[in-house]
C-alpha positions as CSV (number, residue, x, y, z in Angstrom):
1,M,-0.2,0.1,-0.1
2,I,1.0,3.8,-0.3
3,P,2.5,5.1,2.9
4,F,0.4,7.8,4.6
5,V,2.2,11.2,4.5
6,E,1.0,14.5,6.1
7,Q,0.6,17.2,3.7
8,P,4.0,19.2,3.5
9,V,3.7,22.8,4.7
10,F,6.6,25.4,3.9
11,S,7.3,28.7,5.7
12,V,8.6,31.5,3.6
13,G,9.0,34.4,5.9
14,P,5.5,35.2,7.7
15,L,3.9,33.0,5.1
16,T,2.8,29.4,5.6
17,I,2.2,27.7,2.3
18,A,0.9,24.3,2.0
19,A,1.6,21.8,-0.7
20,F,-2.1,21.8,-1.6
21,G,-1.9,25.5,-2.5
22,L,1.4,25.0,-4.6
23,L,-0.1,22.1,-6.6
24,V,-3.4,24.1,-7.4
25,S,-1.2,27.0,-8.6
26,A,0.8,24.7,-10.8
27,S,-2.6,23.3,-12.3
28,V,-3.7,26.8,-13.2
29,F,-0.3,27.5,-14.9
30,V,-0.4,24.2,-16.8
31,G,-4.0,24.8,-18.0
32,L,-3.2,28.3,-19.2
33,T,0.1,27.5,-20.7
34,L,-1.2,24.4,-22.5
35,G,-4.3,26.4,-23.4
36,R,-2.3,28.9,-25.4
37,W,-0.5,26.1,-27.2
38,R,-3.7,24.5,-28.2
39,F,-5.5,27.5,-29.5
40,Q,-2.4,28.2,-31.6
41,T,-2.2,24.7,-32.8
42,V,-5.7,24.5,-34.2
43,G,-5.5,27.9,-35.7
44,L,-7.6,29.9,-33.2
45,D,-7.1,33.6,-32.1
46,V,-4.5,33.2,-29.3
47,R,-5.2,36.5,-27.6
48,L,-9.0,35.7,-27.7
49,G,-8.2,32.3,-26.2
50,D,-6.1,33.8,-23.4
51,R,-9.0,35.9,-22.4
52,L,-11.4,32.8,-22.7
53,G,-9.0,30.9,-20.5
54,W,-9.1,33.5,-17.6
55,W,-12.8,33.5,-17.9
56,V,-13.0,29.8,-17.6
57,L,-10.5,29.9,-14.7
58,L,-12.4,32.3,-12.6
59,G,-15.7,30.7,-13.5
60,G,-14.3,27.4,-12.4
61,F,-13.2,28.5,-9.1
62,A,-16.5,30.4,-8.5
63,G,-18.3,27.3,-9.5
64,A,-16.2,24.8,-7.5
65,H,-17.1,26.8,-4.2
66,L,-20.6,27.5,-4.8
67,F,-21.4,24.0,-5.9
68,S,-19.7,22.7,-3.0
69,V,-21.3,25.0,-0.3
70,L,-24.8,24.9,-2.0
71,F,-24.9,21.0,-2.4
72,Y,-22.5,19.7,-0.1
73,F,-22.6,21.9,2.8
74,P,-26.1,23.8,2.7
75,E,-26.1,24.0,6.5
76,K,-23.1,26.4,6.4
77,V,-25.0,28.7,4.1
78,A,-28.2,28.4,6.2
79,A,-25.9,29.4,9.2
80,N,-24.0,32.1,7.5
81,P,-24.7,33.2,3.8
82,L,-21.5,35.0,3.8
83,V,-19.7,31.6,3.4
84,L,-21.0,32.0,-0.4
85,F,-18.3,34.5,-0.9
86,K,-15.5,32.7,0.8
87,V,-14.2,31.2,-2.6
88,W,-11.0,29.9,-1.1
89,E,-12.9,27.4,1.1
90,D,-14.9,24.2,0.3
91,I,-14.5,23.5,-3.4
92,S,-15.7,20.7,-5.7
93,S,-13.9,19.6,-9.0
94,L,-17.4,18.9,-10.6
95,G,-18.7,22.2,-9.5
96,G,-15.5,23.8,-11.1
97,L,-16.3,22.1,-14.3
98,V,-19.8,23.3,-14.4
99,G,-18.7,26.8,-13.3
100,G,-16.0,27.0,-16.0
101,A,-18.5,25.6,-18.7
102,L,-20.9,28.2,-17.8
103,A,-18.1,31.0,-18.1
104,L,-17.0,29.5,-21.4
105,W,-20.6,29.7,-22.8
106,W,-21.1,33.1,-21.5
107,F,-17.8,34.4,-23.0
108,L,-18.6,32.9,-26.5
109,R,-22.1,34.3,-26.4
110,R,-20.7,37.8,-25.8
111,H,-17.5,37.5,-28.3
112,G,-18.6,34.7,-30.6
113,S,-21.3,36.6,-32.4
114,T,-19.1,36.8,-35.6
115,M,-18.0,33.2,-35.5
116,T,-19.2,30.3,-37.2
117,R,-20.7,27.2,-35.3
118,R,-17.5,25.5,-36.1
119,E,-15.2,27.9,-34.7
120,R,-17.2,28.4,-31.4
121,W,-17.2,24.6,-31.0
122,A,-13.3,24.7,-31.8
123,Y,-12.7,26.9,-29.0
124,V,-14.7,24.8,-26.6
125,D,-12.9,21.5,-27.7
126,A,-9.6,23.3,-27.1
127,V,-10.4,23.9,-23.6
128,A,-11.9,20.3,-22.9
129,F,-8.4,19.0,-24.5
130,V,-6.4,20.9,-22.0
131,F,-8.7,20.6,-18.9
132,P,-8.0,16.9,-18.1
133,I,-4.2,17.6,-17.9
134,A,-4.8,20.6,-15.5
135,L,-7.1,18.4,-13.6
136,M,-4.6,15.7,-13.4
137,V,-2.2,17.9,-11.7
138,G,-4.9,19.5,-9.5
139,R,-5.5,15.9,-8.2
140,L,-2.0,15.7,-7.0
141,A,-2.9,18.6,-4.7
142,C,-6.1,16.4,-3.4
143,T,-3.5,13.6,-2.9
144,A,-1.2,15.6,-0.9
145,A,-4.0,16.9,1.4
146,H,-6.0,13.7,1.4
147,D,-8.8,15.5,0.8
148,H,-11.2,12.7,-0.4
149,P,-10.7,9.9,1.7
150,G,-12.8,6.6,1.1
151,T,-13.7,3.6,3.0
152,V,-11.1,1.4,4.6
153,T,-9.9,-1.5,2.3
154,R,-7.1,-4.1,1.4
155,F,-6.6,-2.8,-2.1
156,P,-3.0,-2.5,-3.0
157,L,-3.3,1.1,-4.1
158,A,-4.9,2.3,-1.0
159,V,-3.3,4.4,1.5
160,S,-1.8,2.5,4.4
161,L,-3.2,2.8,7.8
162,A,0.0,1.2,9.5
163,T,1.1,4.5,11.4
164,P,-0.9,5.9,14.4
165,D,-1.4,9.3,12.4
166,A,-2.9,7.4,9.5
167,R,-5.3,5.8,11.8
168,G,-6.1,9.1,13.8
169,F,-6.8,10.5,10.4
170,I,-9.3,8.0,9.0
171,T,-10.8,7.5,12.6
172,D,-11.7,11.4,12.4
173,V,-13.1,11.0,9.0
174,Y,-15.6,8.0,10.1
175,A,-16.5,9.9,13.4
176,D,-17.4,13.2,11.4
177,A,-19.6,10.9,9.2
178,G,-21.2,9.2,12.2
179,R,-19.9,5.9,11.0
180,L,-17.3,5.2,13.7
181,Q,-19.0,2.0,14.6
182,E,-18.0,0.6,11.2
183,L,-14.3,0.7,11.8
184,P,-12.5,-2.4,13.2
185,S,-10.1,-2.5,16.2
186,D,-7.1,-0.5,16.2
187,A,-4.9,-3.5,15.6
188,A,-7.1,-4.7,12.8
189,L,-7.1,-1.2,11.2
190,A,-3.3,-1.2,11.1
191,A,-3.3,-3.9,8.5
192,L,-5.7,-2.1,6.3
193,G,-5.5,1.1,4.1
194,F,-8.1,3.7,3.1
195,H,-9.3,4.5,-0.5
196,D,-7.7,8.0,-1.4
197,L,-9.9,9.1,-4.3
198,G,-7.9,12.1,-5.2
199,W,-4.9,9.7,-5.9
200,Y,-6.9,7.2,-7.8
201,E,-8.2,10.0,-9.9
202,F,-4.7,11.1,-10.5
203,L,-3.6,7.8,-11.6
204,Y,-6.7,7.2,-14.0
205,L,-6.2,10.6,-15.5
206,A,-2.5,9.9,-16.1
207,A,-2.7,6.4,-17.3
208,V,-6.1,6.5,-19.3
209,V,-7.8,9.7,-20.2
210,V,-4.8,12.1,-20.9
211,P,-3.0,9.4,-23.0
212,V,-6.0,8.6,-24.9
213,L,-7.2,12.1,-25.7
214,W,-3.6,12.9,-26.7
215,W,-3.6,9.8,-29.0
216,R,-6.9,10.5,-30.5
217,V,-7.2,14.1,-30.5
218,G,-3.7,15.7,-29.6
219,R,-2.1,15.4,-32.9
220,T,-5.1,16.5,-35.1
221,E,-7.1,19.6,-35.6
222,G,-9.9,18.1,-33.7
223,L,-13.4,19.7,-34.6
224,A,-11.6,21.8,-37.2
225,R,-11.8,18.7,-39.6
226,T,-14.1,16.1,-38.0
227,G,-17.0,18.4,-37.3
228,A,-17.4,17.0,-33.7
229,P,-16.1,18.0,-30.4
230,R,-13.8,15.0,-30.1
231,A,-11.9,16.2,-26.9
232,L,-15.1,17.0,-25.1
233,I,-17.0,13.9,-25.9
234,G,-13.9,11.8,-25.2
235,F,-13.2,13.5,-21.7
236,I,-17.1,13.0,-20.8
237,L,-17.1,9.3,-21.9
238,L,-13.8,8.5,-20.2
239,Y,-14.0,10.3,-17.0
240,M,-17.6,10.5,-15.9
241,P,-18.4,6.9,-15.6
242,V,-15.2,6.2,-13.4
243,R,-15.9,9.4,-11.5
244,F,-19.5,8.2,-10.8
245,M,-18.2,4.8,-9.6
246,L,-15.5,6.1,-7.4
247,D,-17.9,8.3,-5.5
248,F,-19.7,5.2,-3.8
249,L,-16.3,4.8,-2.1
250,R,-16.7,8.3,-0.3
251,V,-17.4,8.2,3.5
252,S,-19.0,11.3,4.6
253,D,-20.4,12.9,1.2
254,V,-24.0,14.1,1.5
255,R,-26.3,12.2,-0.9
256,Y,-29.5,13.1,-2.5
257,V,-31.7,10.0,-3.4
258,G,-28.6,7.9,-2.8
259,L,-26.2,9.8,-5.1
260,T,-23.7,12.5,-4.3
261,P,-24.0,16.0,-6.0
262,A,-21.1,15.0,-8.3
263,Q,-22.8,11.7,-9.3
264,W,-25.8,13.9,-10.4
265,A,-23.4,16.1,-12.3
266,A,-21.8,13.2,-14.0
267,L,-25.2,11.8,-15.0
268,A,-26.1,15.0,-16.4
269,A,-22.9,15.4,-18.5
270,L,-23.6,11.9,-19.8
271,G,-27.0,12.7,-20.6
272,A,-25.9,15.9,-22.6
273,M,-24.0,13.4,-24.9
274,P,-26.5,13.3,-27.8
275,F,-27.0,17.2,-27.6
276,L,-23.1,17.5,-28.0
277,W,-22.8,15.2,-30.8
278,R,-25.6,16.5,-33.0
279,A,-24.5,20.2,-32.2
280,G,-20.8,19.3,-33.4
281,R,-22.0,17.5,-36.5
282,H,-24.2,20.4,-37.4
283,A,-21.2,22.6,-37.0
284,S,-19.4,20.6,-39.7
285,D,-21.9,22.4,-42.2
286,D,-20.1,25.4,-41.6
287,Q,-17.2,26.6,-43.5
288,P,-13.5,25.5,-42.1
289,L,-12.2,27.8,-39.7
290,A,-10.6,31.0,-41.4
291,H,-7.2,30.7,-39.6
292,T,-6.8,27.1,-39.3
293,V,-3.2,26.1,-39.4
294,E,-1.4,22.6,-39.7
295,A,-1.3,21.0,-36.5
296,S,2.0,20.7,-34.7
297,E,3.6,19.0,-31.5
298,P,4.7,21.1,-28.8
299,T,8.4,21.7,-28.5
């Protein structure tokens, strides 16, 4: 099993910086940098793409927080509505995806009136191609902080509970969820581990989602030639079913009719597949992108 390691924390003068914050910053940098490369690769307006990237980033952070507090912690909102504005607290990756998608839609609605449908979908697909890579780096942040602990297990890729600190951590998780009675004795617990869902998602994104999308989409112009948002459709098909299943391992997440808010969001994304496919195919009726260039690999 994977050894349990407390999140590294660094002191820089009067500042205390946790590994989580550094890795989240790295994911933002990776997303914006690769986004610029992808816009250029598929022949889109890089300056417009940069502006779009910031809109998606800010919308993603806002959506991540609002989705989390409204659906996972509504009691916090009821007790103090000001928590809605504390965007640095309580975030959800699926909420970030929803917020980013809404920001992308609003940006293209305002600035895409002169674009063809094909071109608008090309911007969407460029973002969809880069997002899983940024999410993969972000999941390292979740792994460092053990933000998404799951049930105890003997699974080889789980995080070991051999140390007292690890057992104290998972005991607190189960206690907060009102499920402390489900844990075995301390001696038995020491031979087990716990599912770290951020770690599992990182592995799946790194081993499957990102390589498959790079192989199927990264060396082509995507929508510019095929008429369908291949990166977006591929990400949804590869990621959402696995995320849906992993959420059943969570210990304390709130559930609505037996499913977590993220599971409902995953089902909604999968349900939107026919619309996305038809919209992309209809976009193929438009003229090719005016500024399309030959695809190139990053140096």
